[in-house]
TORRO-677406 format. One record per residue (C-alpha): residue in three letters; residue number from 1; x negated, z negated, y. Coordinates in pm, 1 decimal, decimal comma. Layout:
N
   resn   resi          X          Z          Y
    ALA    NUM          X          Z          Y
...
END
This chain:
274
   resn   resi          X          Z          Y
    MET      1     1391,0    -2364,2     1115,6
    PHE      2     1213,8    -2419,4      793,5
    LYS      3     1515,7    -2228,7      613,8
    LYS      4     1429,6    -1931,4      826,4
    MET      5     1063,7    -1945,3      744,7
    PHE      6     1104,8    -1995,7      376,4
    PRO      7     1348,7    -1791,0      129,0
    SER      8     1568,2    -1987,9      -91,4
    PRO      9     1455,1    -2075,7     -435,9
    ALA     10     1680,0    -1799,8     -586,5
    ALA     11     1490,2    -1556,1     -337,8
    GLN     12     1147,4    -1690,3     -418,2
    ILE     13     1243,0    -1630,6     -804,3
    LEU     14     1326,1    -1281,9     -752,7
    LEU     15     1021,1    -1206,4     -548,8
    THR     16      801,0    -1354,5     -788,6
    LEU     17      953,8    -1168,6    -1067,8
    GLY     18      935,2     -854,2     -874,5
    LEU     19      555,7     -913,6     -791,3
    VAL     20      485,7     -978,7    -1169,3
    ILE     21      679,6     -654,0    -1269,8
    MET     22      485,2     -438,0     -999,5
    THR     23      137,6     -587,1    -1079,2
    ALA     24      126,0     -656,0    -1462,3
    PRO     25       62,4     -275,2    -1528,5
    PHE     26     -226,3     -278,3    -1285,7
    ILE     27     -373,2     -600,9    -1422,2
    TRP     28     -346,7     -478,1    -1777,3
    MET     29     -526,0     -155,9    -1661,7
    VAL     30     -807,2     -348,8    -1514,1
    LEU     31     -839,1     -605,7    -1808,3
    THR     32     -841,3     -321,9    -2068,2
    SER     33    -1131,5     -144,1    -1865,3
    LEU     34    -1329,1     -458,8    -1961,7
    LYS     35    -1249,6     -478,3    -2320,9
    ALA     36    -1422,1     -358,1    -2629,1
    PRO     37    -1260,9      -37,6    -2800,9
    ASN     38    -1097,9     -241,7    -3077,1
    GLU     39     -975,3     -512,3    -2852,7
    ALA     40     -793,4     -251,8    -2654,9
    ILE     41     -582,9     -135,3    -2952,4
    SER     42     -546,2     -465,5    -3124,1
    MET     43     -192,0     -588,0    -3228,6
    PRO     44      -68,0     -817,1    -3101,0
    PRO     45     -189,9     -711,2    -2760,5
    LYS     46     -469,3     -922,8    -2613,0
    TRP     47     -471,4     -963,6    -2240,6
    ILE     48     -808,4    -1124,9    -2193,0
    PRO     49    -1101,0     -980,1    -2352,4
    SER     50    -1344,9    -1188,3    -2542,8
    VAL     51    -1643,0    -1029,0    -2352,7
    PHE     52    -1597,6     -865,6    -2030,9
    ARG     53    -1770,8     -535,4    -2070,2
    PHE     54    -1857,0     -422,7    -1717,2
    ASP     55    -2078,8     -139,6    -1868,1
    ASN     56    -1758,1       46,1    -1933,8
    TYR     57    -1742,8      144,3    -1581,3
    ALA     58    -2102,7      288,5    -1595,2
    LYS     59    -2023,2      473,8    -1918,0
    ALA     60    -1705,5      620,5    -1780,9
    TRP     61    -1861,1      726,0    -1463,8
    ASN     62    -2145,1      899,2    -1646,6
    ALA     63    -1930,1     1068,0    -1909,1
    ALA     64    -1804,7     1307,2    -1661,1
    PRO     65    -1915,8     1449,1    -1304,2
    PHE     66    -1707,4     1178,1    -1116,8
    PHE     67    -1953,8     1185,9     -825,8
    ARG     68    -1836,1     1548,6     -758,9
    TYR     69    -1467,2     1473,1     -810,8
    PHE     70    -1496,7     1178,8     -576,3
    SER     71    -1681,7     1371,7     -314,8
    ASN     72    -1404,4     1666,1     -346,0
    SER     73    -1109,3     1434,3     -301,3
    LEU     74    -1294,4     1263,1      -10,8
    ILE     75    -1369,8     1581,9      161,9
    VAL     76    -1015,5     1710,3      116,7
    ALA     77     -829,0     1398,9      203,7
    VAL     78    -1024,8     1325,2      531,2
    VAL     79    -1006,4     1672,7      657,9
    THR     80     -640,7     1714,7      580,9
    THR     81     -547,9     1375,0      722,7
    SER     82     -757,9     1435,1     1043,7
    VAL     83     -610,6     1779,0     1104,1
    GLN     84     -256,6     1672,5     1026,9
    GLN     85     -298,1     1381,7     1281,6
    ILE     86     -406,7     1632,4     1564,3
    THR     87     -114,8     1892,3     1484,0
    GLY     88      138,7     1626,6     1401,9
    LEU     89       92,0     1471,1     1754,2
    LEU     90       85,9     1800,1     1939,5
    ALA     91      390,3     1913,2     1758,5
    ALA     92      582,1     1580,4     1801,4
    TYR     93      478,7     1559,1     2167,7
    ALA     94      645,8     1905,7     2232,9
    PHE     95      956,6     1838,0     2053,6
    ALA     96      989,6     1477,1     2211,9
    ARG     97      893,9     1533,5     2562,2
    MET     98      885,2     1903,1     2673,8
    LYS     99     1174,3     2128,7     2726,2
    PHE    100     1194,2     2490,0     2594,6
    PRO    101     1441,4     2707,2     2470,2
    GLY    102     1573,2     2657,1     2122,3
    ARG    103     1391,1     2324,0     2084,2
    GLU    104     1655,2     2136,4     1908,2
    ARG    105     1710,3     2446,5     1659,1
    ILE    106     1343,4     2463,9     1588,8
    PHE    107     1314,4     2105,3     1510,4
    VAL    108     1609,8     2122,0     1291,8
    LEU    109     1463,7     2418,1     1105,4
    LEU    110     1138,9     2214,3     1070,1
    LEU    111     1329,6     1929,7      926,3
    SER    112     1502,3     2179,2      683,8
    THR    113     1143,8     2259,9      537,6
    MET    114     1124,0     1903,2      394,8
    MET    115     1442,1     1981,0      166,5
    ILE    116     1244,1     2274,7      -21,8
    PRO    117     1107,8     2147,2     -352,3
    PRO    118      724,3     2201,4     -338,1
    TYR    119      719,0     2351,5     -682,7
    VAL    120      942,3     2640,3     -544,5
    LEU    121      639,3     2746,8     -322,7
    LEU    122      366,8     2718,1     -585,9
    ILE    123      356,2     3083,6     -682,5
    PRO    124      410,8     3248,6     -358,2
    ASN    125      134,0     3011,3     -223,1
    TYR    126      -89,1     3086,5     -493,4
    VAL    127      -30,4     3471,4     -449,8
    MET    128     -101,1     3436,2      -76,4
    LEU    129     -432,8     3254,9     -129,5
    SER    130     -538,7     3467,8     -411,8
    ARG    131     -501,7     3773,8     -189,4
    LEU    132     -705,7     3591,9       73,2
    GLY    133     -980,4     3531,8     -199,2
    TRP    134     -942,4     3142,1     -128,7
    ILE    135     -893,5     3041,2     -509,9
    ASP    136    -1147,3     2771,5     -620,3
    THR    137    -1246,0     2703,5     -247,1
    TYR    138    -1204,6     2402,5      -12,4
    LYS    139     -999,9     2624,9      182,6
    ALA    140     -728,8     2650,8      -74,8
    LEU    141     -712,5     2277,2      -94,6
    ILE    142     -708,1     2204,6      268,0
    VAL    143     -560,7     2498,0      479,1
    PRO    144     -204,3     2489,1      318,0
    PHE    145     -165,9     2123,1      442,4
    PHE    146     -303,5     2138,3      816,2
    ALA    147       70,4     2033,7      914,3
    SER    148      332,7     1808,4      789,8
    ALA    149      706,2     1793,1      877,2
    PHE    150      704,0     1443,1      811,1
    ASN    151      430,5     1372,2     1025,6
    ILE    152      597,5     1570,4     1314,0
    PHE    153      921,1     1394,3     1251,7
    PHE    154      782,6     1032,4     1238,3
    LEU    155      562,6     1079,5     1551,1
    ARG    156      839,5     1233,3     1750,5
    GLN    157     1069,8      932,7     1675,3
    HIS    158      813,7      680,7     1807,5
    ILE    159      716,1      893,0     2116,1
    GLN    160     1089,5      905,3     2218,2
    THR    161     1069,6      529,2     2251,6
    ILE    162      779,0      514,3     2500,1
    PRO    163      957,1      429,8     2830,6
    GLN    164     1018,4      716,7     3093,0
    ASP    165      845,9      504,9     3365,1
    TYR    166      502,0      573,4     3203,2
    PHE    167      554,3      921,5     3227,9
    ASP    168      685,9      912,5     3584,7
    SER    169      379,6      721,0     3724,7
    ALA    170      167,6      972,7     3564,1
    SER    171      342,9     1254,3     3700,3
    ILE    172      313,0     1116,8     4044,9
    ASP    173      -53,8     1086,8     4007,7
    GLY    174      -79,6     1437,2     3903,1
    CYS    175     -139,8     1420,2     3538,3
    THR    176      -80,0     1729,2     3339,4
    GLU    177      131,1     1736,6     3001,6
    LEU    178     -204,8     1725,3     2803,1
    LYS    179     -346,4     1437,6     2996,4
    MET    180       -1,5     1225,2     2944,6
    LEU    181      -45,8     1317,1     2569,8
    PHE    182     -408,1     1179,9     2534,0
    TYR    183     -402,4      908,6     2806,7
    ILE    184      -50,4      755,9     2753,8
    VAL    185      116,2      858,1     2430,3
    ALA    186     -209,8      872,1     2199,1
    PRO    187     -330,2      524,1     2263,7
    MET    188       33,6      397,6     2253,9
    SER    189       69,5      573,7     1912,2
    ILE    190     -205,7      437,2     1725,4
    PRO    191       -9,5      212,8     1490,5
    VAL    192      204,3      511,1     1397,7
    LEU    193      -99,6      732,0     1381,5
    LEU    194     -235,3      498,4     1121,0
    THR    195       68,1      496,3      920,7
    THR    196      102,3      843,9      891,3
    SER    197     -282,7      865,3      801,1
    ILE    198     -226,4      649,0      510,3
    PHE    199       80,8      846,0      403,4
    THR    200     -154,7     1164,7      430,1
    PHE    201     -463,1     1010,5      287,3
    VAL    202     -269,2      876,9      -32,8
    ALA    203      -82,1     1207,6      -75,6
    SER    204     -376,9     1414,5      -69,3
    TRP    205     -588,7     1175,0     -281,1
    ASN    206     -322,8     1164,7     -558,0
    SER    207     -251,6     1560,5     -537,9
    PHE    208     -262,8     1714,6     -875,3
    MET    209      -40,0     2005,4     -938,5
    TRP    210     -168,6     2228,5     -642,4
    PRO    211     -539,3     2144,4     -683,6
    LEU    212     -487,9     2217,0    -1071,1
    ILE    213     -349,0     2544,2     -992,8
    VAL    214     -616,7     2671,9     -722,3
    THR    215     -928,2     2532,0     -880,6
    ASN    216    -1101,5     2668,7    -1180,9
    SER    217    -1461,4     2528,1    -1177,0
    ALA    218    -1572,4     2164,8    -1229,5
    ASN    219    -1750,9     2173,4     -905,7
    MET    220    -1410,1     2225,4     -711,2
    ARG    221    -1201,9     1974,3     -900,8
    PRO    222    -1060,1     1683,1     -714,3
    LEU    223    -1047,1     1342,9     -856,7
    GLN    224     -718,7     1362,7    -1014,5
    VAL    225     -756,7     1687,6    -1170,5
    GLY    226    -1087,9     1571,0    -1330,3
    LEU    227     -951,9     1244,6    -1416,3
    ALA    228     -666,9     1431,8    -1625,0
    ILE    229     -924,8     1639,4    -1800,4
    PHE    230    -1124,0     1315,9    -1883,4
    ALA    231     -805,1     1163,7    -2046,3
    GLN    232     -787,0     1477,1    -2265,0
    ASP    233    -1147,2     1423,0    -2392,0
    PHE    234    -1137,3     1034,6    -2413,1
    THR    235     -766,7      986,9    -2535,5
    THR    236     -900,1      766,9    -2808,1
    ASP    237    -1134,7      555,4    -2600,4
    TRP    238     -882,7      347,8    -2377,7
    THR    239    -1133,2      143,6    -2234,1
    LEU    240    -1324,9      412,2    -2061,5
    LEU    241     -985,1      587,7    -1961,3
    MET    242     -883,4      275,1    -1796,6
    ALA    243    -1213,3      223,4    -1626,2
    ALA    244    -1205,4      568,1    -1493,6
    SER    245     -837,8      514,8    -1374,8
    THR    246     -946,1      200,6    -1212,2
    PHE    247    -1219,7      316,7     -998,6
    ALA    248     -984,6      622,0     -921,8
    ILE    249     -723,6      403,3     -777,2
    PHE    250     -959,0      149,5     -595,7
    PRO    251    -1024,8      329,2     -286,5
    ILE    252     -641,4      357,4     -216,7
    ILE    253     -606,0      -25,1     -255,0
    ILE    254     -894,1      -88,5      -28,9
    ILE    255     -757,0      140,9      231,7
    TYR    256     -406,9      -18,1      208,5
    PHE    257     -502,6     -377,3      246,0
    ILE    258     -748,1     -281,9      546,0
    ALA    259     -455,7     -104,2      724,5
    GLN    260     -171,8     -295,6      614,2
    ARG    261      -97,3     -469,4      952,1
    PHE    262      -93,1     -124,0     1110,5
    PHE    263      114,0       15,8      837,4
    VAL    264      416,1     -256,1      893,6
    HIS    265      394,9     -217,0     1258,3
    GLY    266      382,4      162,1     1274,8
    THR    267      659,1      167,7     1038,0
    ALA    268      867,4      -58,1     1247,2
    ALA    269      796,6      105,1     1567,5
    SER    270      896,1      444,2     1466,1
    GLY    271     1258,5      546,5     1407,3
    LEU    272     1391,2      321,5     1682,8
    LYS    273     1551,3      603,0     1869,8
    GLY    274     1717,3      915,4     1733,6
END
């Protein structure tokens, strides 16, 4: 029993080594953000600062319009995540439960879009949005990501695992497809929806190339673009750069730890049936 509960000593060593390798860069970034400028570039490297300078965060925050960057990223990430869950759930239910001509072929075509490198679409998408007059607006940052083929596939795999008995009972009670979706599928898909929400939010929060192309003014820049410009201006001050990087990644860490239980359960619950 105890052998099943605890890994072998060799496995524990490997897991500990992996933990150190994965967390060491993050720990170094946080500790560097609390150092004096001369300590950040000292040789040999000094892990623990002599004095913890928490004012580096205030200096970094005031050195650029980070409040605006954070606001833009939060608006884009929240709206994109919310809309993708709605469109993903509707499309996934249609592919999993409803029968219509060409369903499987359309689904295969949808999956094939995941194989297209996103960089191939940069120029045509930019030209399209430029003609619509959406450059340097929230619409350019949000509308192209209203749907996700991955989310649709992920949710479809989960919906197919829901027992048919639920739908038969609801059909006898006179439920329409829409009621089945909102009263049966949606409540039973909350862990999976939270998982896809994490994926979408993190991808939107960390998005860099597309926002860099479609934004021109500082007022419309999201956090990652603003952080890159900040890095160009403060390449010699590693303490401020590390402080800015730390509070840029901190929201993602908080969200992941809060939703970790749902993330693991949602990942396990999907993909059980092809």
